[in-house]
N, C-alpha and C positions, 0 to 999 in steps of 0.2 A: 769749704771742701764737703762735709759732714751733705750739707745740703743739697750739692749734685750727688751724691751717691742716692740718697733718696731718692731721687728726682728718678733718676734709671732704675732701683729696682721699683718704681712704681709701675716707670712706664714698662718694664718686662713683665711685671704682675698683669697688665693691663693686655699686652700681647698673647700672654698666654691665656689669659681669659677668653680675649677675643676667639683665639684659635680653637679652645673649648668648644664654645660656641660656634663655631662653624663647622667643626666637627659632627657636634651632635645636631644640627642641623642638616648636614650632607646625611650621617644616618639616620636622620628622619624620614628623608627625603627616597632617600633609595630602600626605607624600609616598606613606603607608601607605594614605591613604584614595583616593590614585589608583590604586594598587596595587590596591585592593581590588575599587574600579570596573571597573578595568580587565579585571579578571577576571571580573565578572559580563558588561558589555559582550561579551569573548570568548567565555564561558561562552553567555550569547544566540546571538552570530551563530554559532558554532559548531554548538547546537540548531536552528538553524535551517536551515543547509547540511547538515545530517544527515538531517529531517526534508524538504527539497525534493528531497533524492538518492532517499531511498527511496521519495517520495511518486511520483516522478517515474518509477523502476522501474517501480511497481504500474500506473501508469497506460498503460506500455509492453510491457504485457504481453503483448498481442492483435499488437501492432506485430509483436514477435519471434516468436511463434509463426507468425504468417504469413510472414516474410520465410523463417524457415528450413523450414517446411513440416513441423509437427511439431504432434502432437496435443495436449489441454491437461494430459492427463495428464502428458506430459512435462514442458510448459512450468512445471507444477508442479514437478518436480524439480530444474528451475533457480531458480525464486523460493525454494526453500527450500535453495539453496545459500548464502544469503546467514546461516541462523542453522546450517548445519552449519559456518563458518566462525567463527561465535560460540563455539559446541562447543567446541574446540578448546582455547581459552583463557580463555575468562572467567571460569572458577573459580579460577585461579592467578593471575590480572590485578586481580582485585577484592582478592581476598586482601592478596598481598604486593604488589600498585601502593599501597596505602592505608598501607605504610612507607617508600615511595619517592618520588619526585619527581614528586608525581602533573601536575601542568600539562605537564612534557616528555613525559609517556607519554602524554596527551592529544593535543599537538602532532604527534608519531609518530603516535598513531592517525588522526588527519584526513588525514596523508599518506601514508599506506596506505588511505586511503580513496579520497583524488583519484586515485588510482595503479588502484586498482579501478574506476571510471568509466572510466579511458582504457583499459584494457584490456579493457572491455566492450566500447566504441564500435571497437575492434578489425576485428571482420570484416569492417567494411562497406568495410574499404580494400581486403582483400584478395579479394572476393569480384567476381565482375560484377555487369555489369548486371541489375535483376532482372527477369524475364521473368514475365507474369503466362498461367497458363492460358487457350488461345481455341481454339475449333475453326474458326475461319474460315480458308478458301485463297482465295486473289487471283490474280486476273487483269487486266493492265494494257492498256488499249485505247487505239488509238492519239490521241487528243483529250483525254487526261490525268485522265482519270474512273477509275473504279475497279466491278469486278462482283464480286460477292459468291455465291457457289455453294454457300450452307449445304448442299442438298440433293444429297448425291453418288449421284445413282441407280443410276451405272452403274458404281462403285467398290467396291473391297470394304471391309470396316470399318479406320477409319483405325488407323496402329500406335499410336497412344493406348491403345487397349485390350490390347493384346499385352504382354506382357512382353518385357524386353529381355535379351539373355543376360549372364551375370555378367560379362565384360571389357568389355563395352560400359556397363555399367550403371558399374562401377568406375570407367571412364575419364571419363564423367559427371558422377561424383557429384565428380571429383577436381575438374575443369575448374570445376562449379558453387558449390567452396567447401561442400559440406552439412556436412561435418563441423567449421566455424567457429562452429556453436555451442558448444563446449569453451570457447571464450575467452569468450563470456558467463558461460557456468556458472560459471569462474576469478576472471572478474572481480568477479562477485557475490557469490561467497566471500569475495575480497581485501576487501572492503566489510566483510562479515561482520566478518573479521579485526581491521579497523583499527577499527571503530566499539565495538569489546569495554572500553577504557578509559575513555570519553567520559562516558557517564551514570554510572554507580557512582561513578567515580572524580570527576567534578564535583560531581553532587551532596553527595556526603559533605565537599566541601573546600568549596562553598558554604554548605553545615551549620557547618560548622566553625569560619570565618573571618568569614563573613557577620551583617551582622544581617540576623533574619528578615522584617522588612518589604522589603528589598529582594529576597526571591527572587520577589516578585512581578515584577521587573524583566525577568525571561528570560523571560517567556511571549510573549516577541516568535517563541521558537519555534513557535510554532501558527501562524503566517503559513508556517512551510515546506512542510507539506502542501498548503495552498491555492496556493501559486505552483508548485508539484512539479507538481500536476492541469492547472494552468493552461498552464504550458509544455509538460505532455504533448498538451492541447488544440491547441495551436498546430503542434508539431511532427504530429501526425499529421493535419493538413492538407497536409502540404508532402510532394509525391511523395519517396520514397525516394531517386531518383536526381536529384533537383532539382541543376541545373546541369551534368549528363551529360548529359541529351537532351533531347531539344526536346517538351515539353509537350504543343504540338499531335498530336503522333501517339500519344500517350496516348488510350485510348478506355475508359475508366474514370474516375468519379471519385470522392471520398473516403468516398460511401455504399455502396460499392462490395464485395463482401465478400473480394475479391481485394486492395483495394489494402492498400498499407504504405506509413505515412507515416514521415518521416525521421528514425525512432527512434534513431538514431545522435548527430544534433544535438547532444539536450538533456543526453547524457551527456558529452559535450566541455564544456558549460558549466558543468551540476553539478560536475565534478571541478575546473575551474577557481575556483570559489567554496568548493568544501572545501578546494581547496590555501589559496587565500588566507585560511579560517577559524582555519587551525591554525597561523600564522604567531605571532599574541599570544604564546601558549603557550612557545615556546621561550624568552621574555624575563622570563616571571613565577620570583619565587621559588618556593621551594619549602613554604614554610608563612608565615604573617603574624598580629599580634596580634589579636584578637577584637575587631570593634568594640566600642565600648560602646554600652548600650540606649539610646534614649532615654527622657526621664519617663515618658512616656506610658507604653511599653511596659515599664514597668519594674514598676508594678501587674500588669500581665499574667504574670508570674513564678506568680506564687500559684496558678493554673491547670499550671504545668509540674511540679507534685506530684500530680497525676492520673497523670502518665506513674511516679512510684514505686511506687501502689496499682494500675497496669496490669501493670507487670513484677514476678516473683517475683526478688529481689536476695538472696544467699548473705550475713544477716547477717554471718556470720563471718569476712566477707573484705574487709579496710579499703578505703575509696575509692582511686580512683587516685591517683600521685601529678601534681600539674601539669606537675612537669618530666620531659621527657620522657628516656628513655635509651638510649643505642644499641643499638640491637641486632643481632646475626647473622641471614645468614640460616638458619643453622643449628637457629636458638633459633625464628624465623618457623614452619619446618618442622616442628620440634617439637609446636608449639601449634599447627598448622594441623586437624589431627584433632580435640582435643578443643574447638574451637570450632565445628567442624562438631556433634559431639554436641551442645553447648548450644543452638546453633543448631537443631536437628530436634528438642529437646525441648520448645521451647514448641508449645505446643497453637494456637495461634492462627495461627503459622507457618505450620504445617501445613494448616492450612484456607485459609489465602489462598493455599498452594502448590493443593489441589486444586480451588480453585475459579478459581482463573487458569487450568489446563490447560481447563477445559472452555470457559470464557468465547474463550479466545484460538482453540482448535479454530473453534467457529462463525465468531467476528469475521473470523481469519484468510482462512475459504474465501470468504466473503461477498464480504466487501471485493477479494480478488483479481479474482475473474468478473464483478465488478458493471458497469463497462462492457462488457460482451461480454452479459450479461444485458438491458441497456437496451437495445441495439442489435438483439440477436433479436425481444425482448417487445414491443418500439416502435416499433420500426423508426426510431431514430433512428441518427445516423452515431456513431461510434465517439469523433470530434472534439467533437462536442456533448454525448454522453452523461460522457466526462472534463471537460469543461466546466461541466457542471451539479453534479457530483459536488464541484467545487475551487470552485464559486464560491456555490453552497448548502451542501452537508450539512455541509463543513470549517469553513466558518463560523460554523454552527450550534451546533458542537461548541466552538470556542472560544468562543462567548455565554455555552454554558452551563456551560464549565468556570469563568467568571469570576464566573458568576453564583452557581453555589455556592460560588464563596469568598468571594463579598460576603454573601449569607446567613450564613456563618458569622462572619464579621467583625461583621458587622451586630450579628446575636442575639448574640453572645459562646456560642455553642452547644457544650457540651462532646460529648464523643466519643458520647455514649447520642444525644445530637441529631444528631450527623452521622449516625450509622444509621438515625433515623428517616428523614433525607432519600432516604438511599440505599435504603431500602423503599418509600416511595414511587413514587420516579423510578424503581424498576425494576417497578411496577405498572404506569403510566402509559404507560413504552416500549414494555415488552410486550403491549399492547391494542394499540398501535399499528405495532407491527410486523406483526400478526396478522393487522390490517386490511386490510394492503396484498397480502396474497396473495389478496384477493377483486378486487384492483383490474389487472388487465392485459388485453391484447388476447390476441386468438384468434393462430393459426399464419398467416402470410403465404399465398396461395393459390398454389400451384405444382402445374402439373399433371403425376399422375403420383407426387408428393411426398406432399403433402399434402391434396389434392383428385382427384377422377379427370377424366382429360378429358374428362367432359361437365359438370365443375363441379361434383362433390358432394364433400363431406367424405368423405375415404377415406384416413387417414395411413399413410404403408406406407415401410419401412425396405428394400425388397428393390431392386435396381439395376431387375430386367426391368419393375418397374412404370411405367418412363418408356416403354416403349413402347407404342406402341398403333395399331390401324389405319390411322390418319390419317399418321404417320410408316414403316407398315412398308415403303414404298418406299425408301426412305433409308436407306443405310447409317451410321447415325449412331451414333456413340462416349456410351456410356452414363458413361464415368466424368469425364468434362471438364464443368466449370463455365460456360457463358457463358451469364448470362439474357439472355432477353429480355421487354418486358412485349410483351402482345396491347391493343387497343382494349376488349377487353372485361374486365380487370381480372384475369386470369389471367395467372401469371411461368411461361416453360417454361426449363426447363434449359439450353438451346440454340439457336440458329435453327434447325438442322437437325431436332431432337426437336419443334420447332412446325410441321413440313414447309414451312418455307419455300422457295420458287421461287427467288427475285428479289430482289433490291434496290436501294437509289438510295440518294445521297449520298455522303460521305466521314469518316471517322473521328466523332466524337460524333454529328454527325447521320443518321447512317446509318437507312435505316427499310426493313425487310426487308420484302415484297409476298409475293403470294397465298399465306396459309401457311395448308396446308388444317385444320390441327387447329386453328386459330383458327373458320373454320367450324364444325366438328364439336362446339364445347361449346354445351350450353345457355344461353347468355348471350347477351343483346343487344351485339352490333357493329355497327358502322357499316362496316366492312370487313375483310378480311384481312390487315391491315399488324402490324408489330410494331415495338418500339424497342429500341436496348440498354438492358438494366441489367433490376433487379429492378423491380417495378410497389410501389407504396406502398402502405401499411395503408391500412384505412378511414378517412374523416375524425375518424370518433369514437374514434381510438388518438390523436390529439393530447390530447382532453381528460383521457382515462384517464389520459397520460403527466402529467400536471400535477397530478392528483388523488395519483399516486403522486410524486412529488415533495413537494408538499405535507407528504403524510403524512410522507414518509422524511428531511424537513428539521423539523418537530415533533418528531418520535422520535427524533431523534441530538441537539436541545435539550434535551429533558429528561431522555434518559438521559446526557449529560454534563453536568445537572448536579449528578449523586452521585459525578462524580471526584472533586471536592475536598475532600469529607468523606470519601470514601475512603479516599484519601492521610492524612490525618489519623491515620485510625485505623491504618493501617498506621503510621506513623513513632511511636507511642506503642507501639506492641507489641512494638517492638525493642532490645535492649539499644544503649545508645553505640557500646559496644566491636564491637557485630556488625555495624554499619549498611553496611558496604561488603561485606561478609560476605555480609550476608542478601539485598541489591540482583541481587547479583551469581548468586549461586545461583538467584534466584527466575527470573531472566531464563534463566541456562541451562536449570534444568526446564522454563520455558513456550516457550523456545522450541527444546529439543530434541525434547518432546512435543505443543506445540502449535502451534511454527511453522515444522516441518517437515512431519507427515504430512498437515495438510488443503488446501494447495493439489494435492497428488498424488491423493486421494481423491476429494476433491471435482471434480479435471478426468476423473480416471474417472469418476466418475458422471454429469458434464456431457457426454463424450464419449459414454455409451451413448445418450444421447437425437438422437447425430448422424442426419439424412436423409438428406445429401449429402458427399460426401468430396472434397476434392478431389486432383490429380494433382498429385507431383511432377516437376521436368523432367527427371528420370532414370528416370521410372516409379514405382508403387509409391503408396500413400498417402500425403498430404498431409495440410493443415489442414482443419477440419470447415470447408462453409462455409453450411450450412444444419442449424438444432437444432429438434427438435419444441418450439417454445415451452411448450404447455402442460404439458408434461411435467415439461420443465426449471425450468416455475415451481413446481411442484409437489416437485419433489427437493430444489432447492435452500433453498426456503421451510422446507421440513418439516425439513431439517436442523440449520436455523440455531435456529427457534424450537424445536425438539427440547433443544438444546445450550444454548440461552439460560433455554427454560423449565423445565428440570430441574435447574438449576445454579442459578437464583434461589430456586426457589420454595421449594427444601430448604434453602436461608440465612435464609429467611424466617420460615421453620417454626420452625428450631430459635434463632431471635433470640424469637421472641415467644415461646415455652417459657418463655426465660429471665427473660422479662419475670415472665410468671405464677409462677413456682418462687423470683422473688426471687435468681437468681443474678446473676454477674458479668455483665451486658450487654454490658460493652465486647470480652469475650474471643470471643465469639458474633459481634459487630457487626463484627468484624475482616473476615471474608470476604465482604465486598459490596467490596471494591475493586472488584475486576476486572468485577464484575457490571453496570458503567456505566458504558464507555469507550461512546462516541457511535457509530451504526452510519453511518463517513462512507463 
């Protein structure tokens, strides 16, 4: 009887022990699952913050250009400083970082990116108030009204046309803070430095420890560019010195080419978001157990064998052991060059590098100056141009990426099927991009620049063409840009150049009277008056803009449909132990030769289409105020079409040739990856 009770007691103890072990195992599994999901969420958030920050920088390019009075080619150098920061460290971070504590490296990168944003905004607090150029001279009357004397009949030419002495200019630049753009340059470079570990290490960490079906969780990063451009649109409507000046005294609005928005405000916000996004990574473990695959996905492992035939492996080498052995920095450094040799001996990877360079050159050049292009070509404000890109183009890109992934999963396409999707996306998006060149408005009618003073089309790049017989009695400055719009539809570079003799009203309600040049134009006019600001484009231009945006959005969607299939091709072409290094080296080369030069030479070519340059506060040439839209459209689209067409067409030819010759089609298909990033 006693022995039976002892056996029963022992059995109960064993049952309790097993139950405790199961509970511990379940708790551990839940903990690991929570940590894995936390990393996925954190990676999603930091991806959103990075895209949010980067797209805001792109949307603020024109505002920074105007605030510091620098040409487009110079703003291209500032924009390229982000890539310079990447260039300095990305190869080593991608390689050595894969062997270290990846989450903490990502957290440190987020902190550096946040500091970079704060540094970029710093010049605003050191500069004085923004003073836009104007030619108005004031004289107050006893009754409080204001009399403007634009035509200075008996005075010499204004001092704005004379070059200041070296001492005066140096002192003026010191007061105006003209060299503070260096902080923007360094802040953007610091952002590039901090961004280095985020994508290569984050994506490799996800691929190593997360379920493949969970990778769609961080598609929330696609929302980052959209919110970045929307923030850029909002800040572009706010005056740069909001809160420090009486806005009623500002005579220009957000549609004026002299307007500068509150560009600094967005950098403070994006920096705070990035700082918050990096916090979770400091508390994540170095590695996690691989999550088990669901039964539905186990059958899909058969398709992984496709990579075995896709990548040439040395059969003499045994597969790597699952147990990771401790490695030293010396061993890592010794293996670095052999790893590079293995990577660049991969023909598919080399094709991806070459096609990536061509694509990035065209894409970066276009997206950097697209808001300015819309503003100058279609007469839209910077705020609206940025908003339309963020609310229409970027969601179309996101939808296209998701659609491409859905088609891949729904029809269970292999690499060959992915390449076919890329070919179709390439062809149709190219046709839509080509058609956009024919949908644009002509130049705005500016007397002496795009038309003669009689209203006849006549483009001139010479300052002397601003003079005419109708304003010969006025000592007008030829350098300043202070446009007025007459009721005959012509814009004049300044009230003086319009020959205006008097004015009525105050501030934004100012109306110039007795403008002699208005009467000389062979155009119908009710009177010889003019109001502040440029004349709007023709009514048909709004219709053209709607067509352009429709074509742009459709092209962005179709183009993005090939992005996910292209990314699948890329991942199938790289050996597993070289994933981090391959992504890092690809980013390094693309940003060195494809990210830094395009904004500079695109900006230089766009500067070549400038009809009217502004004047700096201390003298000298400032930012461009008016472009030759017809020539600018030709330059920008011909260059982008040349890059995109030459790149994609060569890839199509090689791929189709491989089909006819019955060669391994996967090899030539891989080069389509970067051919199909949407036009945003």
